[in-house]
Structure formats: structure tokens, C-alpha cells
N, C-alpha and C positions, 0 to 999 in steps of 0.2 A: 471810655470809648471802645476799648478792646473788648470789654465784657458785652456791650450792646451788639457789636459786630458778630462776636462769637454766638451770642444768643440768637441773632437773626439767622445766621448760617445754620445753626442747629435746628431752629424752627422750620426753616425752608427744607432742610434735608428730611426731617420727619414728615412734613407735609407732602413732599413729592414721593417719598417711600410709601406713605399711606395711599396716595392717589394711584400709584402703580399697582398696589395690591388690589384695590377696589376695581380697577379696570380688568385685571386678570380674572377676578372672581365673577364679575358680571357677564363676561363673554361666554364662558362655558367651553366645554370641549365638544366639537362637532362629532356626530356618530360616524362610525366607519363606513356606513352606507351613504353618508353625505357627500356632496360634490366637492372634488378637490379644488383648492384655490380660493375657498370662500370662508376662511377661518374667522373672519370678523363679522359675519352675517348672523343675525339672531334668529331669523325665521326662514323656513322653507314652506312652500305651498306644494302639496302633492295632488295634482289635478285628477289623477286616476281614481283617487278615493276621497276627493274633496275635503282634504284634511290639512291642517297646518302643523308644523313641528317647531317648537320653541327650543332652540339649542341651549340657551342659558339655563332653562329649567328642566331640560330633558323630558319634555312633555309634548304629547299630541293634543291638538285642539280641534274639536269636531262638534257637530250638532248632534245632540241626543234629546229626543222628545221636544224639539223646538228650542233648546237651550244650548249655548256654547259651553262646553266643559273641557277641562284639562285633565288628562290622565297620563300615567307613565307607559301604558300599553295601548295599542290600537284597540278599537272596539272588536268584539268577537267576530263580526261579519267580515273584518279585514285582516284577521290574524294570519291568514295564509298569503297575504299580499307580499310580493317580493320587493322590499325596499331597495335592494341593490339594483334591480332592473328597472324599476319605475322611475319616471322623470321627476326631478325636483326643481321647482322654480325657486331661485334664491331671491328673497325679497330684501333688496338693499335700500329701498326708499321709505321704509317704515321703522321707526324707533320706539314706538309706544308698547303697551302691554296687550293690545287687542287688534291683531292684524285682520281679524274678521270684520272689522268696521268697513273694510274695502273688499269684502267677499264678493259682491256683485261684479265689481271691476275685475277681480282675480279670476272669477269663474268665466266671465266673458272673454278675457284675454287669453286664458289658459284652460280651454275646455278639456274634458276627459279625452285621453289619447294624445294630448299635446306633447310634442317633442321639439324643443328648440335646438340650440347648439349641442353637439355631442358632449356627453359628460363622462368624466372618469371619477369613480368613487375614491374616497380617501383610503379605504382599506379593501381587503379581499373578502368576498362572501365566505362565511364559514361553511365547511363541508359537514353535512349531517351524516352521521353513521347510523345505519339501521342496527337494531339489536342483534339480528342474525348474522351480520357481516363479521363480527369479531370472534365468533365461535369457530374453532378449528375442527376439522373432521378427524375422527380417531385414526391413527396410523396403524399399520399392520403390527400385530403383536401387543397392542395396547387396549384391546377391547375388554369388556367385562369378563368374557368367557375364555380368553386366551391367557393362560398363566405360564406359557413357555418362557417368557422373558422376565418373569417375576423376580428371580434372584440374580439376574444378570449383573455382573460386576461385583458380586458378593459371594465368592466361591466358598467361603468359610461358613456360610450360614448353616446352622444346624449341626456343625461338627463339634466334637469334643476337643477342647483346647488344653488337655493335660500334658504336661511336659515331664518326661522321664529323665532324671538326672543320673548319669552313670559315672560315679566317682570311683 
């Protein structure tokens, strides 16, 4: 009897541990530009660019030549789109793999320019640095043609270091 109870407890713990791992793997990590407070949602609809985002797969879903495709990056024509500023409609009412089956409904309910409740993003927008911002201007005395400070701090440079021993 003890063996069967132990076996049942062991089986149940393994089963529930596996179920927990599966749930965590399937949800995925929402992007930093995603709306805060929706960590269990799988899809966002981005009305401004008529595109879906699949959180669990980290993929955008959009129409290309009449076909719905999934890509890790936005199409070229939307690469400059600001995901942090754009409105994201969280789709909590769909659990399948093809949110675009309801595209007509989504497009009608959330047209381009749609803004519902104010949203706060999960993370901050990264600050882009331009290449020229990191370069420092040469300071006085450090230009190519000014050698006046060349040996500053090294007063022995070029001097003979012979020691005379007077015994």
C-alpha cells in the first residue's frame, strides 16, 4: 500500500512539474514595448500597421502578397514604426494559432489611429546614439600639430641615466 501511495505521489509531482514547465514555455516573454499588465496574453494587434504580434513565438504576423506570414522582424516598409509609441490592442479572446481569422473584425473595431485606454509599456524605449555623438573634440594641446605636451609627466625622457659612484 505504501509503495502505491508513494508511486502515485511521485507520478503526480512529476506530472504537475511538467505541466508548470509547459505553461511557462508556451506563454513566452512579452517584448519591452508590449503593454504592461498583460503578461498572459499571446497576441497583440497593431492597428497602425495592420499587423499582429505573437508573444509566444516572438513573431510578427502580416499580409505579404496576399498571404499571412510570420517573421521575427517587421516588413521593410514598417521598420521605422515606433512600437513603443504605437497603440497595441491586447487580444485576450483568442487562443489559437491564427488570430488573422478575425482580421475583418479586428480591423473594423480597431482602425488605423485607434487609441483605447492609455497604455504603459513594460520597458523603456532604448536610446539610440548617433555615431558622431560619442566622438570627443580634441582638447587644447592634444592636436596632431601641437607637441608641447608630448612629454608632459615624463621629465626624464631622453636623459642619460648614468650614475657616478664616488667611493
